[in-house]
GUGU-295638 format. One record per residue (C-alpha): x, y, z; residue in three letters. Coordinates in steps of 0.02 Angstrom, whole numbers. Layout:
! GUGU-295638
{r {X; Y; Z}; 'ALA'}
...
***
This chain:
! GUGU-295638
{r {350; -814; -340}; 'UNK'}
{r {518; -740; -272}; 'UNK'}
{r {601; -607; -375}; 'UNK'}
{r {766; -511; -321}; 'UNK'}
{r {745; -330; -374}; 'UNK'}
{r {870; -197; -379}; 'UNK'}
{r {977; -309; -282}; 'UNK'}
{r {858; -360; -154}; 'UNK'}
{r {792; -525; -108}; 'UNK'}
{r {629; -573; -27}; 'UNK'}
{r {641; -621; 157}; 'UNK'}
{r {494; -767; 216}; 'UNK'}
{r {503; -844; 372}; 'UNK'}
{r {474; -1031; 384}; 'UNK'}
{r {304; -1005; 503}; 'UNK'}
{r {253; -889; 337}; 'UNK'}
{r {126; -951; 187}; 'UNK'}
{r {144; -887; 13}; 'UNK'}
{r {25; -959; -110}; 'UNK'}
{r {130; -1014; -273}; 'UNK'}
{r {21; -871; -376}; 'UNK'}
{r {73; -746; -270}; 'UNK'}
{r {225; -637; -298}; 'UNK'}
{r {358; -565; -188}; 'UNK'}
{r {461; -439; -275}; 'UNK'}
{r {631; -342; -198}; 'UNK'}
{r {639; -302; -1}; 'UNK'}
{r {493; -391; 51}; 'UNK'}
{r {525; -437; 235}; 'UNK'}
{r {370; -558; 315}; 'UNK'}
{r {361; -581; 493}; 'UNK'}
{r {298; -742; 568}; 'UNK'}
{r {135; -834; 526}; 'UNK'}
{r {108; -715; 389}; 'UNK'}
{r {-14; -791; 239}; 'UNK'}
{r {12; -721; 70}; 'UNK'}
{r {-135; -775; -47}; 'UNK'}
{r {-157; -817; -219}; 'UNK'}
{r {-137; -678; -340}; 'UNK'}
{r {-85; -549; -213}; 'UNK'}
{r {85; -450; -248}; 'UNK'}
{r {193; -372; -116}; 'UNK'}
{r {332; -262; -208}; 'UNK'}
{r {453; -157; -152}; 'UNK'}
{r {490; -55; -308}; 'UNK'}
{r {633; 71; -214}; 'UNK'}
{r {579; 55; -37}; 'UNK'}
{r {528; -80; 94}; 'UNK'}
{r {389; -189; 113}; 'UNK'}
{r {374; -247; 301}; 'UNK'}
{r {240; -356; 384}; 'UNK'}
{r {221; -411; 581}; 'UNK'}
{r {157; -562; 624}; 'UNK'}
{r {-19; -645; 615}; 'UNK'}
{r {-44; -543; 451}; 'UNK'}
{r {-151; -603; 291}; 'UNK'}
{r {-136; -518; 132}; 'UNK'}
{r {-293; -581; 26}; 'UNK'}
{r {-311; -626; -162}; 'UNK'}
{r {-273; -494; -300}; 'UNK'}
{r {-201; -374; -155}; 'UNK'}
{r {-49; -247; -184}; 'UNK'}
{r {57; -194; -62}; 'UNK'}
{r {189; -84; -135}; 'UNK'}
{r {363; -8; -51}; 'UNK'}
{r {430; 149; -102}; 'UNK'}
{r {586; 250; -77}; 'UNK'}
{r {502; 394; 31}; 'UNK'}
{r {368; 285; 98}; 'UNK'}
{r {392; 95; 143}; 'UNK'}
{r {239; -14; 150}; 'UNK'}
{r {233; -67; 341}; 'UNK'}
{r {105; -185; 397}; 'UNK'}
{r {90; -216; 594}; 'UNK'}
{r {46; -370; 687}; 'UNK'}
{r {-122; -452; 654}; 'UNK'}
{r {-186; -362; 510}; 'UNK'}
{r {-301; -409; 370}; 'UNK'}
{r {-266; -337; 182}; 'UNK'}
{r {-430; -398; 86}; 'UNK'}
{r {-440; -457; -79}; 'UNK'}
{r {-416; -315; -235}; 'UNK'}
{r {-338; -201; -93}; 'UNK'}
{r {-209; -68; -140}; 'UNK'}
{r {-75; -16; 2}; 'UNK'}
{r {31; 110; -84}; 'UNK'}
{r {183; 180; 17}; 'UNK'}
{r {57; 172; 175}; 'UNK'}
{r {79; 124; 348}; 'UNK'}
{r {-60; 3; 426}; 'UNK'}
{r {-30; 7; 610}; 'UNK'}
{r {-86; -157; 720}; 'UNK'}
{r {-254; -238; 708}; 'UNK'}
{r {-306; -140; 558}; 'UNK'}
{r {-461; -219; 455}; 'UNK'}
{r {-430; -165; 258}; 'UNK'}
{r {-566; -236; 167}; 'UNK'}
{r {-608; -289; -13}; 'UNK'}
{r {-556; -137; -118}; 'UNK'}
{r {-488; -19; -12}; 'UNK'}
{r {-343; 109; -51}; 'UNK'}
{r {-233; 199; 29}; 'UNK'}
{r {-81; 285; -29}; 'UNK'}
{r {80; 337; 13}; 'UNK'}
{r {110; 443; 172}; 'UNK'}
{r {-41; 376; 229}; 'UNK'}
{r {-67; 299; 415}; 'UNK'}
{r {-184; 196; 467}; 'UNK'}
{r {-203; 191; 654}; 'UNK'}
{r {-208; 45; 792}; 'UNK'}
{r {-391; -45; 773}; 'UNK'}
{r {-455; 78; 644}; 'UNK'}
{r {-549; -17; 526}; 'UNK'}
{r {-564; 39; 325}; 'UNK'}
{r {-729; -52; 254}; 'UNK'}
{r {-762; -96; 56}; 'UNK'}
{r {-688; 32; -76}; 'UNK'}
{r {-657; 155; 65}; 'UNK'}
{r {-487; 272; 32}; 'UNK'}
{r {-366; 347; 139}; 'UNK'}
{r {-273; 481; 43}; 'UNK'}
{r {-98; 520; 32}; 'UNK'}
{r {-5; 606; 192}; 'UNK'}
{r {-182; 581; 289}; 'UNK'}
{r {-184; 490; 460}; 'UNK'}
{r {-331; 393; 508}; 'UNK'}
{r {-358; 396; 715}; 'UNK'}
{r {-347; 224; 797}; 'UNK'}
{r {-514; 138; 828}; 'UNK'}
{r {-586; 255; 683}; 'UNK'}
{r {-702; 181; 555}; 'UNK'}
{r {-700; 233; 368}; 'UNK'}
{r {-877; 176; 301}; 'UNK'}
{r {-897; 101; 139}; 'UNK'}
{r {-871; 197; -9}; 'UNK'}
{r {-801; 330; 90}; 'UNK'}
{r {-643; 439; 96}; 'UNK'}
{r {-512; 474; 223}; 'UNK'}
{r {-419; 631; 194}; 'UNK'}
{r {-303; 738; 315}; 'UNK'}
{r {-199; 765; 469}; 'UNK'}
{r {-289; 699; 574}; 'UNK'}
{r {-404; 621; 438}; 'UNK'}
{r {-588; 703; 409}; 'UNK'}
{r {-716; 580; 340}; 'UNK'}
{r {-782; 619; 168}; 'UNK'}
{r {-942; 544; 81}; 'UNK'}
{r {-933; 514; -121}; 'UNK'}
{r {-1046; 663; -142}; 'UNK'}
{r {-933; 785; -35}; 'UNK'}
{r {-823; 804; -184}; 'UNK'}
{r {-794; 1003; -186}; 'UNK'}
{r {-772; 979; 39}; 'UNK'}
{r {-643; 836; 0}; 'UNK'}
{r {-547; 936; -124}; 'UNK'}
{r {-524; 1082; -1}; 'UNK'}
{r {-428; 952; 106}; 'UNK'}
{r {-347; 857; -27}; 'UNK'}
{r {-272; 999; -118}; 'UNK'}
{r {-141; 1028; 11}; 'UNK'}
{r {-102; 833; 31}; 'UNK'}
{r {34; 849; -116}; 'UNK'}
{r {-26; 681; -219}; 'UNK'}
{r {65; 721; -373}; 'UNK'}
{r {232; 780; -264}; 'UNK'}
{r {195; 629; -158}; 'UNK'}
{r {156; 503; -274}; 'UNK'}
{r {243; 541; -462}; 'UNK'}
{r {374; 688; -397}; 'UNK'}
{r {297; 823; -501}; 'UNK'}
{r {199; 992; -458}; 'UNK'}
{r {31; 991; -493}; 'UNK'}
{r {-14; 1034; -667}; 'UNK'}
{r {129; 937; -735}; 'UNK'}
{r {88; 874; -910}; 'UNK'}
{r {14; 667; -911}; 'UNK'}
{r {151; 657; -1054}; 'UNK'}
{r {301; 696; -931}; 'UNK'}
{r {212; 614; -799}; 'UNK'}
{r {221; 437; -896}; 'UNK'}
{r {379; 475; -977}; 'UNK'}
{r {455; 459; -790}; 'UNK'}
{r {324; 327; -737}; 'UNK'}
{r {400; 207; -887}; 'UNK'}
{r {601; 262; -855}; 'UNK'}
{r {551; 206; -653}; 'UNK'}
{r {461; 32; -687}; 'UNK'}
{r {600; 3; -820}; 'UNK'}
{r {712; -66; -676}; 'UNK'}
{r {622; -210; -658}; 'UNK'}
{r {695; -266; -825}; 'UNK'}
{r {841; -320; -749}; 'UNK'}
{r {750; -417; -595}; 'UNK'}
{r {784; -606; -579}; 'UNK'}
{r {666; -768; -525}; 'UNK'}
{r {735; -838; -364}; 'UNK'}
{r {703; -1028; -347}; 'UNK'}
{r {564; -1085; -258}; 'UNK'}
***
């Protein structure tokens, strides 16, 4: 399904394949020979989604572009099923496994590998050829790797990365009611979306 959002339309080259149950919304620009499989969503909220060539976005993955943080996928990238790429940059030849989460301002360096259910935190930069183990978290610039049981050490690194400011545009400690009022207004822009003919 192709959707015009905020006056922008997806661009799909003839060599690409988009499954009938996938969604491309707004300023999404696919490279040559890209494959977007069933249930995947590439949505340019108020910033672009761009891919290189020979990219595969697997079933039920989400790739979201943001104003200050477009989602950019390099050449020869695999985005695994149920992965969440939100305002992040994935350089060439990166393997993003099932269930991986990447947050705004994150960069996965060339030939890096994010294994199943790993996380690349907001404003963190993973160096080229780095492997994030299954379920681990990478945070910082340059990113340090943390196992799931290292919460206190992770928080020391994570606190300065300004997740609420980067993702929601609010200071840490803003009440959830205020955050969600802002989010409801922001996503309300979809009421004017227009489905494009197939």
